[in-house]
N, C-alpha and C positions, 0 to 999 in steps of 0.2 A: 504494500500500500504506500502511495506517495503522500508524504506529509505536507500539509498546506503551509505555505509561507505567508502568514498573515501580514497585513499592512501595518506598518508602524503608525504611531499616533500622527506624525507629520505627514506620512504618505496618505493616510486615511483622510486627514483634513484637506490635503491637496485634491484628492479624488472627489470628495464631497463638493468642494467648490467648483471643480471642473464639470461635474455632472449638473450642477445648478446652472452653469453657463450654457451647457448643451441644451438644457430645457428652456431657459429664459430668453436667450438671444434670438433663436428662430421666431419665437412668439412676438418679441419686440419688433423684429424686422418685418414680420407679416403684418403686424398692427399698423405700422407706418405706411407700408405699401398698399395695404387694403384700404385704409382711410383716404390716402391721397390719390391712388391710381386704380383702385379695384383690382389689384394683383396680389398674389401671394409672393413671398420671397423667391420660391422656386420658379414660378412663372416669370418673374422679372429676370432671374438669373439665366433662364433658358433664352429669353429674348436678347439679353445682353451678350450671351455667347454667340448667338447668331449674328448680332450686329457687328461683332469683331471678325467674323469669318470672311474670306474672300467672296465677293458678290453676295454676301449675307446668306450663304447656303452651306449646309453641312449634311453629310450622310447621318442618318439616325444614330448609327453606332458611334460616330465621332462626336455628335452632340451629347450622347449619353456619357461619353468619357469626359467631355468638357464640363458637364454639369454634375459629375459624380453620381449619376443615377443609373438605376437598372433600366433595361429596355421597357418592361411593363409600366414602370412609374412614368418614364418619359413619354410613352405612348399615350397614357391617360392625359397628361398635361398638354401635349401637342394637340390632341383631339379637342380639348377645351379652348386652347389658343386659336385653333383653326376655326372653331365655331364662332369666335369673336373676330375673325378675319385678320388676325395678327400674324399668322403664319399660313403657309400652304405646303402641302406634301405633293411630291411628284416622283415618278420612277427615276432611278439613277441611270443616266445614259451609259456609264462605264460598267455597271453591274446590275443586271436585271433583277437580281435577288434583293438589292438594296433600295432604300427609299431616301430621297433627299427632303430636307425641311428647309424652307426658304422664308426669311423674314419679309413680310409684305411692307408696303409703304406705311400702312396704318400701324404695323408692328414697330417700324422704325420710329414713327412719331411717338408711340407709346413709350419706347425706351428713352428717347430724348426728353420727354416730359417727366418720366419717373426718375431718371438718373440724379438730378440735383438733390431731391429729397432723400433718396436712398443713401447717397454719399454723406449727406449731412447726418443721417441716422447712424451710419457706420462710424463716422467720426465721433459723434456724441456718445454713443454706447461703448465704443472700444478704443479707437485710435487716440483720440485726444486725452483719454484718461491715462495713457501710458507715455513714458519718456521714449525718445528715439531708440535708446539702448534696449528698453523693454520690448519695443516692437520687433527689433532685430532678434532678441532672445526668443520671443514667441515664435517667430518664423523658424528659427533653428529647432525649437522644440517640436513644432508641428511637422517639420521635415522628417525628424526621427520617427514620430508617431505614424506619419503617413507611410514610411517605409515598412512598418509593421503591418499596417492595415491594407496596403496596396503594394506588396513586394514585387509584383511584375510591372509596376509603373503604368498601369492602364489609365489612370485618371490624370487629367491635365495638371491638377494640383500637385501630383507626385513628380512632375517634370521639373527638374532644377532649372531648366531654361525658362520656365514660366515665370520665375522670379524676375521682377523688374521689367515685365513686359509693358508696364504702363509708366 
């Protein structure tokens, strides 16, 4: 039998705080985007990732990687965004088995309208509360954790070149 290596008091305290952030931050981001733009954070993030793609088009699999989503979750969100005319799906010309997702002009306008409020919320809730050194440390910590969660580097966030893209 393997003996459990329990968390120390300091490790437990850190873990409890981290899980609180995991629960509270998405809800706070959803609240701002829902109130201001009738979007969830994941819907906004999906639109934003498309807005940064060449010609504002990505294969569904590439969009899933950029949004850190499973294909079923992404499909549900894309269906909702498509019903709002913010994106459109089309067959991929290079691979008949694949589907492309394209940001429509209405989707582009939605991202443009939503971005300032979202960035302000991210700054207010996270970035501005930290020193530049703490932001750098947090990035280093998340890089290590992402290597554990995504050892194959499938998610865009796991790509070290993604750092500093903006």
